PLY file of the C-alpha trace (Angstrom):
ply
format ascii 1.0
element vertex 256
property float x
property float y
property float z
element edge 255
property int vertex1
property int vertex2
end_header
72.89 81.64 67.74
71.86 78.70 69.90
71.69 78.79 73.68
75.23 78.82 75.13
76.61 76.72 77.96
78.45 78.27 80.90
81.86 77.49 79.39
80.83 78.99 76.05
79.57 82.14 77.79
82.89 82.49 79.61
84.82 82.06 76.36
82.74 84.79 74.73
83.13 87.01 77.78
86.92 86.63 77.68
87.02 87.75 74.06
84.82 90.77 74.81
87.00 91.81 77.77
90.13 91.50 75.61
88.53 93.77 73.01
88.16 96.48 75.66
91.68 97.35 76.90
90.32 100.22 78.98
87.96 97.84 80.76
84.28 96.99 80.53
81.57 97.26 83.17
79.83 94.11 84.35
76.38 95.25 83.20
77.73 96.23 79.77
79.46 92.86 79.43
76.24 91.02 80.25
74.35 93.18 77.76
76.85 92.48 74.95
76.68 88.74 75.57
72.89 88.86 75.68
72.78 90.74 72.37
75.02 88.16 70.70
73.11 85.19 72.08
69.51 86.26 72.83
68.48 82.61 73.30
70.66 82.34 76.40
68.83 83.26 79.65
70.28 86.30 81.40
70.45 84.44 84.69
72.75 81.90 83.05
74.94 84.72 81.76
75.09 86.35 85.20
76.01 83.06 86.83
78.81 82.46 84.33
80.58 85.85 84.29
80.23 87.47 87.71
83.63 86.13 88.87
85.66 86.11 85.64
88.68 87.52 87.49
88.66 84.49 89.81
88.15 81.95 87.00
90.85 83.49 84.77
93.24 85.21 87.23
96.08 85.35 84.69
93.94 86.96 81.97
91.33 89.17 83.60
91.61 91.65 86.47
88.98 93.46 88.52
90.73 96.74 89.47
87.55 98.29 90.83
84.00 97.24 91.62
82.11 95.99 88.60
84.97 96.58 86.14
86.82 93.85 84.23
90.09 94.60 82.40
92.53 92.42 80.46
95.65 91.90 82.57
98.12 92.25 79.69
96.91 95.79 79.01
96.84 96.72 82.67
100.54 95.95 82.83
101.24 98.48 80.07
99.99 101.25 82.33
102.89 100.73 84.70
105.19 103.69 84.94
108.92 103.18 85.23
109.37 104.47 88.73
112.53 105.03 90.71
114.62 105.86 87.64
114.42 109.68 87.94
117.86 111.16 88.44
118.90 114.42 90.12
122.29 116.01 90.75
122.97 117.37 94.22
124.91 120.65 94.73
127.98 118.49 95.41
127.71 117.11 91.88
126.73 113.62 93.01
124.00 111.98 90.94
121.08 110.28 92.73
118.12 108.11 91.85
114.79 108.01 93.67
115.40 104.36 94.49
118.45 105.40 96.54
116.08 106.81 99.16
113.45 104.07 99.35
115.13 101.92 101.98
116.47 104.85 104.05
112.95 106.28 104.21
111.51 102.86 105.08
113.96 102.57 107.98
113.18 106.11 109.14
109.42 105.50 108.97
109.81 102.49 111.27
112.61 103.48 113.61
112.33 107.25 113.95
108.74 108.12 113.14
107.48 104.87 114.71
104.52 104.74 112.31
104.89 101.06 111.35
105.89 97.74 112.87
106.94 96.20 109.53
108.03 98.02 106.38
109.24 97.22 102.86
110.72 99.13 99.95
108.65 98.21 96.88
109.91 100.58 94.21
106.42 100.98 92.80
106.56 99.55 89.29
106.48 95.90 90.31
102.81 96.06 91.36
101.75 96.99 87.82
99.19 99.66 88.64
99.39 103.41 88.21
96.77 103.74 90.95
98.57 101.75 93.60
102.35 101.68 93.31
103.79 103.16 96.52
107.57 103.39 96.80
107.46 102.32 100.43
104.69 100.47 102.27
104.50 99.65 105.95
102.12 97.84 108.26
101.13 98.87 111.76
99.79 95.79 113.51
99.34 94.60 117.09
102.26 92.86 118.74
102.02 89.76 120.87
102.66 91.94 123.93
99.72 94.25 123.20
96.88 93.56 125.63
94.31 95.24 123.38
94.43 94.23 119.71
93.51 96.52 116.83
93.01 96.23 113.05
96.05 96.24 110.76
96.85 99.63 109.21
98.63 100.16 105.89
100.97 103.15 105.60
102.12 104.12 102.08
104.70 106.64 100.93
105.61 108.36 97.66
109.18 109.63 97.34
110.31 112.24 94.82
113.77 113.70 94.28
112.64 116.08 91.54
111.57 119.35 93.21
109.39 120.10 90.16
106.96 117.26 90.98
105.09 118.23 94.16
101.71 118.06 92.43
102.47 114.62 90.98
103.59 113.36 94.38
100.47 114.75 96.05
98.17 113.15 93.49
99.79 109.76 93.94
99.69 109.97 97.73
95.99 110.83 97.67
95.36 107.86 95.34
97.01 105.56 97.90
94.31 106.55 100.38
92.08 104.03 98.61
93.93 101.21 100.39
96.03 102.98 103.03
95.17 104.19 106.51
97.93 106.80 106.24
99.94 108.19 103.33
103.16 110.21 103.18
105.00 112.32 100.61
108.79 112.74 100.86
110.24 115.67 98.90
113.81 117.06 98.67
114.83 120.18 100.54
115.53 121.78 97.15
111.76 122.34 96.86
111.07 126.07 96.45
109.60 127.96 99.39
106.40 128.63 97.44
105.93 125.00 96.43
106.67 123.79 99.95
104.17 126.23 101.43
101.44 125.18 99.00
102.22 121.49 99.48
102.12 121.82 103.26
98.72 123.50 103.05
97.35 120.79 100.77
98.72 118.04 103.01
97.08 119.60 106.08
93.76 119.95 104.24
93.73 116.35 102.99
95.49 114.60 105.87
98.56 113.56 103.87
101.91 113.46 105.66
104.81 115.54 104.36
108.50 114.79 104.89
111.47 116.86 103.67
114.94 115.37 103.16
118.43 116.11 101.87
119.70 114.66 98.59
122.34 112.68 100.43
121.79 108.93 100.48
124.29 108.45 103.30
122.54 111.01 105.51
119.21 112.14 103.99
118.12 113.76 107.27
114.37 113.17 106.96
112.27 115.69 108.87
108.52 115.70 109.37
106.61 118.82 108.31
103.05 117.45 108.40
102.10 114.23 110.19
99.64 112.02 108.30
96.09 111.70 109.56
94.38 108.35 109.94
91.56 107.47 107.50
89.47 104.38 106.90
90.46 102.88 103.51
88.09 101.12 101.12
88.39 97.41 102.00
87.82 96.39 98.38
91.02 98.20 97.41
92.83 97.00 100.53
92.29 93.42 99.43
93.06 94.26 95.80
96.39 95.78 96.90
97.19 92.82 99.15
96.41 90.39 96.33
98.71 92.23 93.89
101.49 92.34 96.46
101.15 88.63 97.22
101.43 87.75 93.53
104.34 90.14 93.01
106.38 89.20 96.07
104.99 86.49 98.36
107.91 86.85 100.79
107.28 90.57 101.30
103.56 89.91 101.68
104.22 87.39 104.45
106.72 89.73 106.11
104.15 92.52 106.21
100.86 90.72 106.75
101.95 87.39 108.20
0 1
1 2
2 3
3 4
4 5
5 6
6 7
7 8
8 9
9 10
10 11
11 12
12 13
13 14
14 15
15 16
16 17
17 18
18 19
19 20
20 21
21 22
22 23
23 24
24 25
25 26
26 27
27 28
28 29
29 30
30 31
31 32
32 33
33 34
34 35
35 36
36 37
37 38
38 39
39 40
40 41
41 42
42 43
43 44
44 45
45 46
46 47
47 48
48 49
49 50
50 51
51 52
52 53
53 54
54 55
55 56
56 57
57 58
58 59
59 60
60 61
61 62
62 63
63 64
64 65
65 66
66 67
67 68
68 69
69 70
70 71
71 72
72 73
73 74
74 75
75 76
76 77
77 78
78 79
79 80
80 81
81 82
82 83
83 84
84 85
85 86
86 87
87 88
88 89
89 90
90 91
91 92
92 93
93 94
94 95
95 96
96 97
97 98
98 99
99 100
100 101
101 102
102 103
103 104
104 105
105 106
106 107
107 108
108 109
109 110
110 111
111 112
112 113
113 114
114 115
115 116
116 117
117 118
118 119
119 120
120 121
121 122
122 123
123 124
124 125
125 126
126 127
127 128
128 129
129 130
130 131
131 132
132 133
133 134
134 135
135 136
136 137
137 138
138 139
139 140
140 141
141 142
142 143
143 144
144 145
145 146
146 147
147 148
148 149
149 150
150 151
151 152
152 153
153 154
154 155
155 156
156 157
157 158
158 159
159 160
160 161
161 162
162 163
163 164
164 165
165 166
166 167
167 168
168 169
169 170
170 171
171 172
172 173
173 174
174 175
175 176
176 177
177 178
178 179
179 180
180 181
181 182
182 183
183 184
184 185
185 186
186 187
187 188
188 189
189 190
190 191
191 192
192 193
193 194
194 195
195 196
196 197
197 198
198 199
199 200
200 201
201 202
202 203
203 204
204 205
205 206
206 207
207 208
208 209
209 210
210 211
211 212
212 213
213 214
214 215
215 216
216 217
217 218
218 219
219 220
220 221
221 222
222 223
223 224
224 225
225 226
226 227
227 228
228 229
229 230
230 231
231 232
232 233
233 234
234 235
235 236
236 237
237 238
238 239
239 240
240 241
241 242
242 243
243 244
244 245
245 246
246 247
247 248
248 249
249 250
250 251
251 252
252 253
253 254
254 255
């Protein structure tokens, strides 16, 4: 094969990425291209593919450092969140989404952890690693004499008392881009599960909130307050970029 131009290298790179739905590492991509076109200098290959996600933002994503994935496949990983249903002792049926906005309001007004907050519902961001039900921002106000960096606060809400481990795993994953993370679980959680979950939350700095399955009066109560951690700024920007593409108005409300 003759020496390829930059455009031809990018075309070949796109096809290779699309053939790897689970993603392909940058070095492996360069190696595959080099094997298929040994006449093309490696420096030319590097210069043509290092920012594929920027050149083809609707086709290729960069969910983590050095990893390219086809966007269409990434969307298939999205879980259908907020659709879980539970029946309260009164016989009333509830969905997780019924508690997103009440928790968002409580996080801002009662717990005073955020200055701006939004109910996302998770699935819209198209990533199993970063789909919080509620996300808030703690940022300096105009009246603050001393300014400070913006903090992201994320929350995972479950109404199924059988899912404390799932909720914990998701909340820990949000630490990649969040300064603080919270789990909200129903009061129907067993004493054993609540005890174990509290211990895990204290060990890993995750906040724990218990509430009633009553959307008119959920009665949120804090059991463990979240600790502050420094997130990975790569994932902070990746999260912000996904949010901006998903809902520009919410992005401006939070980060503007």
